[in-house]
C-alpha positions in Angstrom: 0.9 -11.9 -12.2 1.0 -9.1 -14.7 -1.5 -6.3 -15.0 -2.0 -3.8 -17.3 -1.9 0.1 -16.2 -2.5 3.4 -17.9 -0.2 4.1 -20.9 -0.4 0.3 -21.3 2.3 -0.3 -19.0 2.7 -3.8 -17.5 2.9 -3.9 -13.7 3.7 -7.1 -11.5 1.1 -7.4 -8.8 4.0 -8.0 -6.3 5.3 -4.4 -7.0 1.8 -2.9 -6.2 1.4 -4.8 -2.9 5.0 -4.4 -1.9 5.0 -3.3 2.1 8.2 -1.3 1.7 6.7 0.8 -1.0 3.7 1.5 1.1 5.4 2.2 4.4 8.3 4.3 3.0 5.8 6.2 0.9 4.3 7.7 4.2 7.2 9.4 5.5 9.8 9.4 2.6 9.4 12.8 1.3 11.3 15.8 1.5 10.0 17.1 4.8 8.5 14.4 6.8 12.0 13.1 7.7 13.0 16.4 8.8 10.0 16.9 10.9 10.5 13.3 12.6 14.0 14.2 13.2 13.1 17.7 15.0 10.6 15.9 17.3 13.1 13.2 17.9 15.9 15.8 19.2 13.6 18.1 20.6 13.8 19.0 24.3 10.9 17.3 25.9 10.0 15.5 22.4 7.3 18.1 22.0 7.3 21.2 19.5 4.9 23.7 18.7 3.8 24.6 15.1 6.2 27.8 15.3 9.0 26.0 17.0 9.1 23.4 14.1 8.6 26.4 11.2 11.6 28.3 12.9 13.7 24.8 12.7 12.9 24.3 9.0 12.6 27.7 7.7 12.8 26.9 4.1 9.7 24.7 4.4 6.6 27.1 3.7 3.9 27.3 6.4 1.4 25.4 4.1 3.7 22.5 3.3 4.8 22.1 7.1 1.1 22.0 7.9 0.1 19.5 5.1 3.5 17.4 6.2 2.1 17.4 10.1 -1.3 16.3 9.1 0.0 13.3 7.1 2.2 12.3 9.8 -0.6 12.5 12.3 -2.7 10.6 9.9 -0.1 7.9 9.3 0.4 7.6 13.3 3.8 8.9 13.7 3.1 12.1 15.1 0.6 13.0 17.9 -1.2 16.3 17.9 -2.5 17.7 21.3 -4.6 20.8 21.0 -5.4 22.6 24.2 -8.6 24.5 25.0 -7.3 27.9 25.3 -7.1 31.2 23.7 -5.1 31.6 21.8 -5.1 28.1 20.6 -2.1 25.9 21.7 -1.1 22.8 19.9 1.7 20.6 20.4 3.2 17.8 18.3 5.2 14.9 19.4 6.2 11.3 18.1 3.9 8.5 18.8 5.3 5.2 20.0 5.2 4.0 16.4 7.1 7.2 15.3 9.6 6.7 18.4 10.1 3.1 17.0 10.9 4.3 13.6 13.8 6.9 14.7 16.6 4.5 15.5 16.4 3.4 11.9 16.3 7.0 10.7 19.4 7.6 12.6 21.0 4.9 10.8 20.1 6.3 7.2 21.1 9.8 8.7 24.6 8.1 9.5 25.2 6.5 6.4 24.4 9.8 4.5 26.9 11.7 6.4 29.3 8.9 6.1 28.6 8.7 2.2 27.6 12.4 1.4 30.7 12.9 -1.2 30.3 9.6 -2.7 26.7 10.1 -3.6 26.7 13.7 -4.4 30.2 14.2 -5.7 30.2 16.9 -2.9 27.6 19.3 -4.6 24.7 20.6 -3.1 21.8 21.8 -5.1 19.8 24.4 -3.5 16.4 24.7 -4.8 
């Protein structure tokens, strides 16, 4: 079935309801995979905001905060706040997030194996 979207483009309803599209969209951005990987590889599986910020020093504080909020909202990361002064907040993978990581590691392995094939050996620094 076809529907018409803005600017008179035709879209297939199968595309709009595609599970892959809707799931990958939740963690497939530039920073989410790095956050998930950092938590997966961290000692004890728990990191505070500052630790994540140091691990991803090219990610702004605002973007890291937005990314964590999104991952928490999508049930991939848990946020635990302690009633202390100064406040202490820890992040860790949820069971759902942990179940995703073997697949992410497969993607990382494929990326390492085919880096030159995909990028012609060129890294773009933004």
